[in-house]
Steps between C-alpha positions, in 0.01 A plus 500: 500500500492855641555575864227702654739681726708603197178626338404706811857644522502593133154661516584696809828623340304685221553870580223733399710802555790375291273389212323839492828697509626289207194610307567867590859462397418352160228753438760774490651343191286650216273664751244741359355827658165327571664226707520237225783362296620504136750226494469346161683182394868529435517866584755674728244485779455119440873471527498697830232274643704189405808645664313574819360146521831350434664720771250368758554145375884518521477651844314191617745264328250387237614412145387722206497419135331598180414313177492570127185705512601687817287320754654564838536215759583507867580161647505366855661151493331189633658205660479290181721668249360280222129575568290719268419839653167642608448848343305803597476855361343736248627809321661836568405693175191715504246682282598854404266623775514193715467427863743398771368147555414345166768230455742647747307352780550154369880558470532656846274234669719229355813676619346558843422134514873416436593750773254353739627147450853626547410694818320195644785271423261267307669263255316374187582194307449665168652841410242789526549776240345846450465617141434836318370414154589735220242715319175364641300822434570517137459881506840558331564178317230259374394236587458519883604226735807465266762390757287212634389418145855464367594304816216254439575467126177665392695773319815472308796688653624627161150630416470693824845652479405641161182673632510878491334760726303800373829699457650228290732359770573137477431296810833321456685829508303626809566162670876541445502843642286396808721203575811715470351746749377221730748214449441147642644159405340345194297184550407234237673642190252563230250239630336709794280215632616276790292231673271621777314313772228765569404859447291732717436862403370755749315807350257773585156398368465790249123476560238574772376153602721434809448853637117489426460189708760595754725200435869498542634216277403402157581130423538534125363201311607605153527787245220588257537409145492804267410566136548820299318590184475770250159596347495691179185656348497636141231738395497782252629855548241765424420863541363566853267780387356357183471125541171378658543277798297230339737492205821484705735213556629660832786281636480662833132431550560136420795491738288640784235239430749218497683617811169545694394149404830364606483670832157350566611150381801485723328582825491210744326491836816420690690786332788273421530563127705809406426680188665823400507720188821691556581669164263650234613648165257697291588588144529741334456685823344819348209672676304552184551151340301181567760250639587240242723278710498419878722250687507415868695262717345241745665354800309205650598285793362209700657208704326230281592426138145371426358836609738685286413280208126555539527872532738530205228327299251759623720782397550362156121453453439854610747637250347291216137608578522851621730655237254577209475712311874512566737206484706388797764240605650378830847361528664338802833655573614289798380214716655423834362186657402511873754395748401247774729506798616186673236387757761390750662848497163672523423275797839586661411874474154432636633302788769756587239780507265284713775395744616860536134623565465708185165537325533349153318408179563314182496722195631519139726771380356734243829634395799317341809432704837337463367197682295413184825425313647303798198282571585246223849450647430415853223514772400861516272726696434868595407698817301816470468778764254791477583836345304810564180523293650241276698778316812398314706620200452838664726730704249497788517115538523416867522214746538480875815384674292245698354334191836490326653330809211261524551380147862462554451289809274271303767493225783406724302207648403380153855527376638320799259213452585473134868519565496221752280252302 
C-alpha cells in the first residue's frame, strides 16, 4: 500500500519551473517562426529531442533504452527487480505546423514524475518508466500511433519498417539514421513488447471543454471509436451552357444533397458525435462542364459502438435514397473500436485530483492517442489538462505552466499508487 507521506513528498517535489523550462528547451528543436514546432518522426529534429531527453535522464542516473521500432524508454528502478514496470509517456514528434505541447507534455510530465520521485527520495516497489513513442502523429509515415501499435502487436514490425514517406524514404532507413544519431541500448530484440503493470498518459485536451467550464483535470474514461468512409457519386458530364438543368445528372448537386442530409442526420443534442467531411474531389474540374464524378471523405467518431453502428446505417440509407438521378456508393475505409479505460485507473486519477484540490471532470477523448494501443495490455488511463481555446495541431497551441504542473502532480500520485500496488 502507498504511504501518504510519500505521496505528499512526491507531489510537492513536482517543479513547475523545471517542467516549463523543459518544454521551452524542447520547443527549440524544430522550432518555427510562429512559435510552434516542426519535429516530424525520425527526422534530425526528432533525433535531437531524443538526445536531449537522454542527456537529462543520464544526468539523473536513470537507465535509457530503445526497442526495435525506436520507442525510447527512461527507467527508474523499483525495489523489486522482477516486478513489471508502470509506464507513462506520449510522443515527441509533431505535425509540420504543430504546437509545443501536443505529445511532448506527456513525455515531459512522465520525466518530471521520475525526477520528483528521485528528489523526494521515494522508493517504489515497481519500476516506473517514461516513454516517448515513435511516430504518433503519422504526419510523415502512416499509420499514426505506430510505435505503440508495434509495441502492442497491433502492427507488424516488418510492415512498418517498409512504410515510405512522401519523399520515398523507408521508415526502416530513417530509423537506422535516427538511432545512429541518438544511440541507446537496444531492448527486447525484434519483439518490442514487454509486460506492463499499468500505463497513464498525460496530454493537453486538444479541445475546449475543460477551459469552457474552468476545470483543471480531465479524468479520461476512454477514447472515441472512429470510422472513415469514402462516398462516390457518379453522374454524367455535360456542357454547362447547353444542357438544361432538368436534364442533367450533376454529381456535385447530388453530393451536396447527400452531404447536407448526412450533416442533419448526425446532429445529436449532447454534441458528442463527431462528423467531418474533410476532402472533396470534383471531376473533371472544368468550369464549363457539369461534374460527372464527385467523391468525399467522412470521419465519424463516438465513444459507443452501437451509436456508430446506428449512424453508419443512416449514412448508407442517405446515399441509397438521395443519389438519383445519379448513382452513389459508400465504402468503409477504417473502423477503430472505442477504447474504454480501466475504471480503477480512472478512479485513481479522480481521487488524486480530488485529494489535491483540483477541479475535475470525467470525459472521453475525441482524438486518438498511444494509450488506445496500450489499453489491452494493462490497466490504462489518461489525464487531460486544458489548452487555450482548445487549439491543437497548430503553431499557436498553448497551455499554462500552472495547468501543466497540476496534471503532473496528479500523474505522479497516480503512478506512485500503481507502482506500490
